[in-house]
Backbone atoms as SQL, in Angstrom:
CREATE TABLE atoms (id INTEGER PRIMARY KEY, chain TEXT, resi INTEGER, resn TEXT, atom TEXT, x REAL, y REAL, z REAL);
INSERT INTO atoms VALUES
  (1, 'A', 1, 'MET', 'N', 10.066, -7.804, -7.863),
  (2, 'A', 1, 'MET', 'CA', 9.931, -7.270, -7.256),
  (3, 'A', 1, 'MET', 'C', 9.358, -7.647, -5.301),
  (4, 'A', 2, 'GLN', 'N', 10.185, -8.886, -5.257),
  (5, 'A', 2, 'GLN', 'CA', 9.766, -9.559, -4.014),
  (6, 'A', 2, 'GLN', 'C', 11.069, -8.760, -3.188),
  (7, 'A', 3, 'ASP', 'N', 11.165, -9.408, -1.875),
  (8, 'A', 3, 'ASP', 'CA', 11.953, -8.976, -0.528),
  (9, 'A', 3, 'ASP', 'C', 12.684, -7.207, -1.443),
  (10, 'A', 4, 'ARG', 'N', 11.895, -6.359, -1.142),
  (11, 'A', 4, 'ARG', 'CA', 12.376, -5.203, -1.402),
  (12, 'A', 4, 'ARG', 'C', 11.213, -4.377, -0.474),
  (13, 'A', 5, 'ARG', 'N', 11.985, -2.816, 0.074),
  (14, 'A', 5, 'ARG', 'CA', 11.100, -2.184, 0.442),
  (15, 'A', 5, 'ARG', 'C', 10.532, -0.870, -0.470),
  (16, 'A', 6, 'PHE', 'N', 9.288, -0.541, -0.620),
  (17, 'A', 6, 'PHE', 'CA', 9.330, 1.051, -1.928),
  (18, 'A', 6, 'PHE', 'C', 8.465, 1.496, -0.670),
  (19, 'A', 7, 'ASP', 'N', 8.648, 3.117, -1.049),
  (20, 'A', 7, 'ASP', 'CA', 8.251, 4.372, -0.968),
  (21, 'A', 7, 'ASP', 'C', 7.493, 4.940, -1.655),
  (22, 'A', 8, 'GLY', 'N', 6.262, 4.969, -0.773),
  (23, 'A', 8, 'GLY', 'CA', 4.916, 5.846, -1.499),
  (24, 'A', 8, 'GLY', 'C', 4.237, 6.633, -0.756),
  (25, 'A', 9, 'VAL', 'N', 3.112, 7.220, -0.653),
  (26, 'A', 9, 'VAL', 'CA', 2.180, 7.923, -0.211),
  (27, 'A', 9, 'VAL', 'C', 0.934, 7.501, -0.661),
  (28, 'A', 10, 'ILE', 'N', 0.310, 7.641, 0.927),
  (29, 'A', 10, 'ILE', 'CA', -1.181, 6.812, 0.949),
  (30, 'A', 10, 'ILE', 'C', -2.409, 7.986, 0.129),
  (31, 'A', 11, 'LYS', 'N', -3.288, 7.422, -0.792),
  (32, 'A', 11, 'LYS', 'CA', -3.408, 8.533, -1.893),
  (33, 'A', 11, 'LYS', 'C', -5.639, 8.251, -1.460),
  (34, 'A', 12, 'HIS', 'N', -5.391, 7.213, -0.986),
  (35, 'A', 12, 'HIS', 'CA', -6.735, 7.258, -0.804),
  (36, 'A', 12, 'HIS', 'C', -7.317, 6.493, 0.888),
  (37, 'A', 13, 'VAL', 'N', -8.222, 6.714, 1.605),
  (38, 'A', 13, 'VAL', 'CA', -7.996, 5.702, 2.400),
  (39, 'A', 13, 'VAL', 'C', -9.451, 5.979, 2.991),
  (40, 'A', 14, 'ASP', 'N', -10.172, 4.343, 3.057),
  (41, 'A', 14, 'ASP', 'CA', -11.610, 4.416, 3.078),
  (42, 'A', 14, 'ASP', 'C', -12.030, 3.617, 4.916),
  (43, 'A', 15, 'LYS', 'N', -11.654, 4.263, 5.909),
  (44, 'A', 15, 'LYS', 'CA', -11.696, 3.779, 6.845),
  (45, 'A', 15, 'LYS', 'C', -13.174, 3.022, 7.474),
  (46, 'A', 16, 'ASN', 'N', -14.237, 3.373, 7.043),
  (47, 'A', 16, 'ASN', 'CA', -15.161, 2.047, 7.094),
  (48, 'A', 16, 'ASN', 'C', -15.211, 1.015, 6.355),
  (49, 'A', 17, 'ASN', 'N', -14.781, 1.038, 5.052),
  (50, 'A', 17, 'ASN', 'CA', -14.881, -0.461, 4.814),
  (51, 'A', 17, 'ASN', 'C', -12.949, -1.277, 4.749),
  (52, 'A', 18, 'GLY', 'N', -12.120, -0.480, 5.388),
  (53, 'A', 18, 'GLY', 'CA', -11.055, -1.223, 6.569),
  (54, 'A', 18, 'GLY', 'C', -10.197, -0.952, 5.371),
  (55, 'A', 19, 'TYR', 'N', -9.858, -0.157, 4.411),
  (56, 'A', 19, 'TYR', 'CA', -8.117, -0.260, 3.271),
  (57, 'A', 19, 'TYR', 'C', -7.872, 1.160, 2.866),
  (58, 'A', 20, 'ALA', 'N', -7.057, 1.046, 2.215),
  (59, 'A', 20, 'ALA', 'CA', -6.523, 2.056, 1.809),
  (60, 'A', 20, 'ALA', 'C', -5.620, 1.913, 0.467),
  (61, 'A', 21, 'PHE', 'N', -5.340, 3.021, -0.701),
  (62, 'A', 21, 'PHE', 'CA', -4.471, 2.665, -1.495),
  (63, 'A', 21, 'PHE', 'C', -3.270, 3.295, -1.324),
  (64, 'A', 22, 'ILE', 'N', -1.875, 2.839, -1.759),
  (65, 'A', 22, 'ILE', 'CA', -0.630, 3.215, -1.710),
  (66, 'A', 22, 'ILE', 'C', -0.748, 3.732, -3.215),
  (67, 'A', 23, 'GLU', 'N', 0.042, 5.200, -3.719),
  (68, 'A', 23, 'GLU', 'CA', 0.755, 5.183, -4.598),
  (69, 'A', 23, 'GLU', 'C', 2.486, 5.541, -4.584),
  (70, 'A', 24, 'ASN', 'N', 2.990, 4.674, -5.953),
  (71, 'A', 24, 'ASN', 'CA', 4.228, 4.880, -5.896),
  (72, 'A', 24, 'ASN', 'C', 4.569, 4.584, -7.218),
  (73, 'A', 25, 'SER', 'N', 5.518, 5.001, -7.577),
  (74, 'A', 25, 'SER', 'CA', 5.589, 5.345, -9.487),
  (75, 'A', 25, 'SER', 'C', 6.244, 3.635, -10.526),
  (76, 'A', 26, 'GLU', 'N', 6.887, 3.228, -8.892),
  (77, 'A', 26, 'GLU', 'CA', 7.820, 2.177, -9.545),
  (78, 'A', 26, 'GLU', 'C', 6.681, 1.134, -9.740),
  (79, 'A', 27, 'THR', 'N', 5.712, 0.752, -8.783),
  (80, 'A', 27, 'THR', 'CA', 5.034, -0.289, -8.576),
  (81, 'A', 27, 'THR', 'C', 4.165, 0.309, -9.223),
  (82, 'A', 28, 'ARG', 'N', 3.554, 1.282, -9.862),
  (83, 'A', 28, 'ARG', 'CA', 2.618, 1.626, -11.170),
  (84, 'A', 28, 'ARG', 'C', 2.893, 0.989, -12.040),
  (85, 'A', 29, 'ARG', 'N', 4.121, 1.772, -12.533),
  (86, 'A', 29, 'ARG', 'CA', 4.426, 0.705, -13.846),
  (87, 'A', 29, 'ARG', 'C', 4.256, -0.626, -13.991),
  (88, 'A', 30, 'VAL', 'N', 5.008, -1.912, -13.440),
  (89, 'A', 30, 'VAL', 'CA', 4.371, -2.562, -13.126),
  (90, 'A', 30, 'VAL', 'C', 3.413, -3.085, -13.178),
  (91, 'A', 31, 'PHE', 'N', 2.711, -3.051, -12.685),
  (92, 'A', 31, 'PHE', 'CA', 1.066, -3.025, -12.282),
  (93, 'A', 31, 'PHE', 'C', 0.072, -2.598, -12.961),
  (94, 'A', 32, 'ASP', 'N', 0.179, -1.665, -13.460),
  (95, 'A', 32, 'ASP', 'CA', -0.635, -0.599, -13.885),
  (96, 'A', 32, 'ASP', 'C', -1.673, -0.489, -12.683),
  (97, 'A', 33, 'ARG', 'N', -1.388, 0.214, -11.596),
  (98, 'A', 33, 'ARG', 'CA', -2.615, -0.197, -10.370),
  (99, 'A', 33, 'ARG', 'C', -1.874, 0.873, -9.434),
  (100, 'A', 34, 'ASP', 'N', -2.780, 1.129, -8.047),
  (101, 'A', 34, 'ASP', 'CA', -2.191, 1.299, -6.863),
  (102, 'A', 34, 'ASP', 'C', -2.312, 0.362, -6.213),
  (103, 'A', 35, 'ILE', 'N', -1.747, 0.348, -4.766),
  (104, 'A', 35, 'ILE', 'CA', -1.457, -1.050, -4.071),
  (105, 'A', 35, 'ILE', 'C', -2.339, -0.845, -2.927),
  (106, 'A', 36, 'PHE', 'N', -2.882, -1.856, -2.882),
  (107, 'A', 36, 'PHE', 'CA', -4.011, -2.222, -2.023),
  (108, 'A', 36, 'PHE', 'C', -3.093, -2.542, -0.890),
  (109, 'A', 37, 'VAL', 'N', -4.010, -2.075, 0.612),
  (110, 'A', 37, 'VAL', 'CA', -3.705, -1.887, 1.661),
  (111, 'A', 37, 'VAL', 'C', -4.587, -2.085, 2.869),
  (112, 'A', 38, 'ASP', 'N', -4.444, -3.364, 3.245),
  (113, 'A', 38, 'ASP', 'CA', -5.684, -3.667, 4.607),
  (114, 'A', 38, 'ASP', 'C', -5.351, -2.087, 5.705),
  (115, 'A', 39, 'ILE', 'N', -6.141, -1.538, 6.377),
  (116, 'A', 39, 'ILE', 'CA', -5.817, -0.739, 7.416),
  (117, 'A', 39, 'ILE', 'C', -5.313, -1.091, 8.433),
  (118, 'A', 40, 'LYS', 'N', -5.721, -2.186, 8.482),
  (119, 'A', 40, 'LYS', 'CA', -4.785, -2.675, 9.900),
  (120, 'A', 40, 'LYS', 'C', -3.284, -2.923, 10.096),
  (121, 'A', 41, 'LEU', 'N', -2.968, -3.026, 8.604),
  (122, 'A', 41, 'LEU', 'CA', -1.951, -3.441, 8.697),
  (123, 'A', 41, 'LEU', 'C', -0.708, -1.433, 8.390),
  (124, 'A', 42, 'LEU', 'N', -1.169, -0.943, 8.514),
  (125, 'A', 42, 'LEU', 'CA', -0.955, 0.629, 8.578),
  (126, 'A', 42, 'LEU', 'C', -0.334, 0.994, 10.150),
  (127, 'A', 43, 'PRO', 'N', 0.840, 1.433, 9.836),
  (128, 'A', 43, 'PRO', 'CA', 0.957, 2.025, 11.389),
  (129, 'A', 43, 'PRO', 'C', 0.206, 3.314, 11.961),
  (130, 'A', 44, 'PRO', 'N', 0.132, 3.539, 12.908),
  (131, 'A', 44, 'PRO', 'CA', -0.800, 4.582, 13.620),
  (132, 'A', 44, 'PRO', 'C', -0.632, 5.650, 13.033),
  (133, 'A', 45, 'SER', 'N', 0.895, 6.212, 12.329),
  (134, 'A', 45, 'SER', 'CA', 1.268, 7.520, 12.292),
  (135, 'A', 45, 'SER', 'C', 1.005, 7.787, 10.234),
  (136, 'A', 46, 'ALA', 'N', 0.707, 6.682, 9.900),
  (137, 'A', 46, 'ALA', 'CA', 0.401, 6.969, 8.579),
  (138, 'A', 46, 'ALA', 'C', -1.310, 6.238, 8.226),
  (139, 'A', 47, 'ASP', 'N', -2.114, 6.876, 8.431),
  (140, 'A', 47, 'ASP', 'CA', -4.144, 6.657, 8.689),
  (141, 'A', 47, 'ASP', 'C', -4.520, 8.135, 7.751),
  (142, 'A', 48, 'ARG', 'N', -3.524, 8.943, 6.651),
  (143, 'A', 48, 'ARG', 'CA', -4.570, 9.729, 6.351),
  (144, 'A', 48, 'ARG', 'C', -4.194, 9.767, 4.851),
  (145, 'A', 49, 'LYS', 'N', -4.608, 10.543, 3.967),
  (146, 'A', 49, 'LYS', 'CA', -4.207, 10.659, 2.861),
  (147, 'A', 49, 'LYS', 'C', -3.045, 11.643, 2.847),
  (148, 'A', 50, 'GLY', 'N', -2.185, 11.273, 1.959),
  (149, 'A', 50, 'GLY', 'CA', -0.588, 12.361, 1.612),
  (150, 'A', 50, 'GLY', 'C', 0.419, 11.923, 2.473),
  (151, 'A', 51, 'ASP', 'N', 0.345, 10.825, 3.826),
  (152, 'A', 51, 'ASP', 'CA', 0.814, 9.883, 5.128),
  (153, 'A', 51, 'ASP', 'C', 2.206, 9.669, 3.765),
  (154, 'A', 52, 'ASP', 'N', 3.428, 9.233, 4.016),
  (155, 'A', 52, 'ASP', 'CA', 4.241, 9.102, 3.409),
  (156, 'A', 52, 'ASP', 'C', 4.248, 7.488, 4.042),
  (157, 'A', 53, 'ILE', 'N', 4.579, 6.607, 3.342),
  (158, 'A', 53, 'ILE', 'CA', 4.769, 4.766, 3.802),
  (159, 'A', 53, 'ILE', 'C', 5.367, 4.018, 3.321),
  (160, 'A', 54, 'SER', 'N', 5.921, 2.994, 4.092),
  (161, 'A', 54, 'SER', 'CA', 7.015, 2.080, 3.130),
  (162, 'A', 54, 'SER', 'C', 6.689, 0.948, 3.344),
  (163, 'A', 55, 'PHE', 'N', 6.711, -0.102, 2.309),
  (164, 'A', 55, 'PHE', 'CA', 6.040, -1.181, 2.330),
  (165, 'A', 55, 'PHE', 'C', 6.742, -2.408, 1.490),
  (166, 'A', 56, 'GLU', 'N', 6.010, -3.614, 1.908),
  (167, 'A', 56, 'GLU', 'CA', 6.988, -4.340, 0.925),
  (168, 'A', 56, 'GLU', 'C', 5.871, -5.112, 0.175),
  (169, 'A', 57, 'LEU', 'N', 6.113, -5.908, -0.754),
  (170, 'A', 57, 'LEU', 'CA', 4.700, -6.357, -1.665),
  (171, 'A', 57, 'LEU', 'C', 4.670, -7.715, -1.565),
  (172, 'A', 58, 'MET', 'N', 3.200, -8.355, -1.463),
  (173, 'A', 58, 'MET', 'CA', 2.879, -9.677, -1.751),
  (174, 'A', 58, 'MET', 'C', 1.217, -9.787, -2.813),
  (175, 'A', 59, 'VAL', 'N', 1.731, -10.995, -2.511),
  (176, 'A', 59, 'VAL', 'CA', 0.367, -11.476, -3.881),
  (177, 'A', 59, 'VAL', 'C', -0.957, -10.815, -3.080),
  (178, 'A', 60, 'GLY', 'N', -1.893, -10.525, -3.122),
  (179, 'A', 60, 'GLY', 'CA', -3.356, -10.833, -2.405),
  (180, 'A', 60, 'GLY', 'C', -3.886, -11.671, -2.316),
  (181, 'A', 61, 'ARG', 'N', -5.349, -11.789, -2.042),
  (182, 'A', 61, 'ARG', 'CA', -6.184, -12.674, -2.032),
  (183, 'A', 61, 'ARG', 'C', -6.669, -12.857, -3.523),
  (184, 'A', 62, 'ARG', 'N', -6.688, -11.637, -4.257),
  (185, 'A', 62, 'ARG', 'CA', -7.171, -11.749, -5.761),
  (186, 'A', 62, 'ARG', 'C', -6.494, -11.959, -6.660),
  (187, 'A', 63, 'GLY', 'N', -5.010, -11.786, -6.485),
  (188, 'A', 63, 'GLY', 'CA', -3.799, -12.381, -7.206),
  (189, 'A', 63, 'GLY', 'C', -3.602, -11.351, -6.979),
  (190, 'A', 64, 'PHE', 'N', -3.908, -10.123, -6.752),
  (191, 'A', 64, 'PHE', 'CA', -3.206, -8.611, -7.463),
  (192, 'A', 64, 'PHE', 'C', -1.886, -8.117, -6.036),
  (193, 'A', 65, 'PRO', 'N', -1.133, -7.046, -5.952),
  (194, 'A', 65, 'PRO', 'CA', 0.004, -6.804, -5.349),
  (195, 'A', 65, 'PRO', 'C', -0.891, -6.210, -4.259),
  (196, 'A', 66, 'GLU', 'N', -0.273, -6.625, -3.076),
  (197, 'A', 66, 'GLU', 'CA', -1.034, -5.906, -1.769),
  (198, 'A', 66, 'GLU', 'C', 0.189, -5.143, -1.188),
  (199, 'A', 67, 'ALA', 'N', 0.176, -4.334, 0.049),
  (200, 'A', 67, 'ALA', 'CA', 1.403, -3.793, 1.069),
  (201, 'A', 67, 'ALA', 'C', 1.498, -4.742, 2.452),
  (202, 'A', 68, 'SER', 'N', 2.373, -5.039, 2.522),
  (203, 'A', 68, 'SER', 'CA', 2.990, -5.681, 3.690),
  (204, 'A', 68, 'SER', 'C', 4.361, -5.179, 4.546),
  (205, 'A', 69, 'ASN', 'N', 3.939, -5.127, 5.998),
  (206, 'A', 69, 'ASN', 'CA', 5.094, -4.919, 6.799),
  (207, 'A', 69, 'ASN', 'C', 5.530, -3.585, 6.452),
  (208, 'A', 70, 'CYS', 'N', 4.115, -2.825, 6.759),
  (209, 'A', 70, 'CYS', 'CA', 4.258, -1.030, 6.607),
  (210, 'A', 70, 'CYS', 'C', 4.562, -0.112, 7.027),
  (211, 'A', 71, 'LYS', 'N', 5.756, 0.441, 7.354),
  (212, 'A', 71, 'LYS', 'CA', 6.430, 1.048, 8.318),
  (213, 'A', 71, 'LYS', 'C', 6.189, 2.526, 7.797);
């Protein structure tokens, strides 16, 4: 699943704690979870629940998938 882009929708945003979760059916089937993203990596136009987002995957510091290169 590396070296590809995925399209998803922002499912949850926690601006106070600086993170969000992205919903994507393909990544959900593989990882059985939504994709975490640091809110600083989101483009200014995608900062609310329901916004469309394009992203790549990376392994996060806890070993779980995280979004990177968000557009």
